[in-house]
N, C-alpha and C positions, 0 to 999 in steps of 0.2 A: 563862369566863374564856379568852380566846385567849393561847396563849404567843408567836405571832406576829402581828405587824401585817399582813404582807405573806410570801406564799410564791411565789418566782419558779420556774417549770418553763421550762427553755429551754436554750439553747446556751452554750457557753463555747468562745472563740476565741482564739487569739494573733493580734494585728493586726500585720501586717509593713507598715510606712507609709512611703512614699516621695514626698517633696515633688516637684513638677513645675512647670514654667514653663506647660505646657499639656499637656493628655493626648493621647496618641497617636492618630493615626488609623488605619484598617486597614493593614497592612503597614509602619506607620512606628515607627521606634525614635527615643527621645528620653531626653536624659540626667536625672537627678534627683539628689536630695540622698542622703547616707548613709541607710542603711536604720535605721528606728527599730522595736524590738519592744514592744508594748504588750498588757496584758490587755485582752480586748474580747469579742465575741459578743453579741447581743441580750439572752441570759439573765442573763450574769454582768453585763453592764452596767447591768440594771435592778436587780438586786440591790445594787450597790455604791451606785447613785444613791439608792435609799430608804434605805440604811444611813447613809449620809453625812448624810442629812436628818433621822436620829433615829429611824427607823423599825425596829422589831425584826422582823429580816428572816431568812429561810431559803433556800436555794438548793437546787433538784433538778435535777442535770444530770450528764452524764458528760466526763471528760477522758482522755487517754492517759496513761500511765506513762512520762512523759518530762518534759524541761526545760519545755516550754510550758505542760504541765499543773500542774507545781510552780509556776510564774510565777502561774497562774491561782487557784491555791488560796492563795497567800501574799496575792494581792490582796485577795481575798475575806474572809480573816481580818484583814488590816489594816484593812479598813473597818468590820469588826464583824459581818459576816455569818457566821450559822450554817452551816459547810459539813457538816453531819452526812449531808445528802442528797446530796452530790457523789460519785459513782461514779468509780472509778479502774480503766483498762484497756479492753481489748476492741478498740481501734483507736488510731491516733495522735491527738493532741490537734486540733481543728478548727483550721484557719487562714484568716484573711482576708488577702487582698492588696489594700491601698488606696493610691491615688494623690490626693494632695491639691494642688490648685493655688493660686495666689496669692490667689484670691477667697474661699478656704476650703471650696470646692465639692469633692466627693470621689466618686471611683468604686471600686467593691469588686467582687471576685470571692472567694467562700467556697468553700473545701475541707471539707465538714462533718466527716470524721473520725469521732471518737468520738460528736459529737452526732447522727449518724445510728444509732448504738447505743442511744440511750435509747429504750426500750422500754416498752409496755404493762405489762409484769411487773414493771418496775422502778417504775412509778408505783404499782401497786397494792401493791408491797412498803413504798411509803413512807406508806401509809394514815394513820400516826399524825401525820405532818406536815400533812396535809390537815385532820385533825380538830382541829389545834391552830392553824389559821391563818384569820384574818378575811377576808383579801382573797387570790386566787390569782391570778397574771398568767402568761399564756403568750404565745409566738410562733410563728412556722412556719420555725424553722431546725432544728427537730427534726421526726420523722416525724408526718405527720397522724394516724394511728392513735395515738400517744401522747399527742396532744391531745384526741382524742376520749375516751380513757381519764381524762384529766385531769378532764374534764367530769363523767365519770361517779363520779368520786372525791371531789368537792366535799362538805364538810360542810353539813349542814342550816343555812342562816342566813348561810353566807360568801358571797362577792360574786367572780364571775369577769370577769377583764378580758382582752380579747384585742387584741393589734396583729398581723393575718395579713401579715406579712412574712417572706420573701418572699411575695407575694400567690398565692392559688389559691382556686378555687371552694371554698366550705365546706358541709359537711354541716349539714341542717337542726337536727340535736341539737346541734351546737356552735353556731350561729348563736343558738338559743333561750336559751343559757347565758349569752350575753356581756351585761355590764351595766357598762361598755359594750364595743362595738366599736371600736376606734380606728383610723382609715384616713386616710391621704392620697389625694390625688385619684386616682393610679394605682391604687392597692390598692381603693378604692372601684369604679373602673369593673370591676377584674378580679373582685371579689366579685358585683358585681352581674350581669356577664357580659351576656346579651341583654336584660335589665331596665335597662341603663343608658340612660336616656332624660332628656333634659333638659340644660342646660348649668352650672346653678347648683347650687352646694354644698347649697341647702336642698332642692333635687329628689333628689339622691342620698340625703341623709339621711332623707328620708321614705320612700323607696323600700327603703332598707336596712331601716329600722324594720319596714316591711311584711314582710320576710323573717323577721323573728323576733325580732332582739336587744330587749331590753330598753330600752337608749339606744345613741346613736351618738355618736361624736365625729369630725369631720373637721378634720384640721389643714390650714392654708391659708398656709404660710410668712409672706410678709410681711404678707398678710391676717389674721393671727391664727388662729382656730379657729371652730368652730361645733359647738354641742353641742344634741343632739335627743333627745326622750323623749316619752312619752304628755302631758307637760306642756306640750310646745311646741318652738321653736326658738329658741335664743339664739347671738348673736355674743359671741365674746370677743377682746378686743384683743391686738395683738402688744406686745412691749417692744423698744424701740429699743436695739440694740448695735451695736459693730464686730465681725465674725465673724473669727475667726482659724481655726478648723477646726470644721467641723459634725459631724464623725464622732462620734456617740453621743447627738446631741441629741435625736433622736427617743425614745431609750431613757430619758433622763432625764425627759422629758416624760411619758412612760408611767408609769413608776415614780412620779413625785411624785403624779399623778393618781390612781393606784390606792391610794397612801397615803392621801391627803387624803379620798378617798371612805370608807375605813375609819375615820377619825376623824369621821364624821358630815357632812362638808362637801357641798353640793349639787353637783350634776355642773358646773354653771358656776362655781361657787367654786373646785372643785378644778381645773378646766381653766384658770382664771386664774392660780392659783399655779403650776401645770405650766408656764405660758408662761414665767413669771420664771425657773424652774428651767431649761428648754430653754435660754432666752437667755444666763442666766449661763454655761451648759457651754460655749458656743461661743466665749467670750472667751478659752479658754485652749486649747493643742493637746492633742491625744489624746483618747481616750474617758474611761475611767475616771478617769484622772488630772485631768480637767477638771471632774468633777461637783461642784457647789458644797456647802457645808453650809447648813444653814437660817439661819445668820446672814448668810451672803454673798447668799443669795435676797433675805432682808429689806431688806439695804442697796440692791441693785439696784432693787427695787421701789420703796424710797422715794424713790430718784433718779429714778424714772419714775412720779410720782403720777397719771397719767392713763391708765395702763395697768389697766383692769378690765374685767369683765364688761359687756357693753352689749347692748341689743336693738336698737340702731340700726344695726348693721352696719358701723360705722366702725372702723378700726384706729388705734392710738394712735401715730403717727408712723410713720417709714419704716425698714424694717429691711432688713440686707444679705442676700444670697443671691436665688438665683432658682429658678422653678417652685414647684409646689404640693404637692412631696414633702416638705415640712419642718414640723419641730416649729414652733410660734407664735415669731416673732421669731428665728430661728436660721439661716436659709438652708437648704440642700439636707439632707435625711437620706440615709443610705446604707444598704445591706442589712445592714451589721455594727454598726449603730448600738446 
């Protein structure tokens, strides 16, 4: 019996958000809205998103002994996340500087702070958390050697989900553990490196599978998503919404998919549900504040009955946002999602 449906190992940042009419070019200054401070970071976001959906969730992360760290801890606890694995001190809390334009697209610069001090030793000290968790999710806003140690600490029978953001080449040991590896177009090409051939997501997914992951999910923005495993390749439709702010959408998608896989859903079923979660998240401002409950996701998906997993490759309707670095139906994903 597992104590946790999902253990998230990753970053926790304070998101400093400014709305802008347009993002500045090189050497340019633009005026923006009042500064808003939100709890964020890919790891903390995923933990809150999963807990809001009803998953029994724990977070292994590091924050500073400062106001931003207290903000993050309060947010996790309010969502129902077990913070026994959140370490305090060693450096200031990580900070993400985010600009959001009127279309909901965002640009993000991250100062890792305490996230860079989450070490392999911290992972080994949290062995009991890994033994108690059905699914473990990680990202790359913490040191890569720490992610390698996460893979080595997995309990027998548990499942590992990785979103390699910000992207970098991955060691074979990490790739082999991924089930799934979740990437957008940019992340796929970075992970593939010189192996990135072909122009279709199906090509990328098949080559990624050949590198060792047990399964792969490629998110395609308005075109939905693609899931691939030894059983084949399946397209998952997007969900049509009016995007307000895409910050955190990719993390909501990843958290929902990881949780659903732990409940026994197939990869395509989990991705279809996650598409609805990601879409619901962009209809509100902020990252963690925007994450939906299970009831809100059900209401959205009932309003979009055509949105389901599909082998035909067609997306259900048009979704806002540009580019392929997006959770399905959500618009652009940012580095602090």
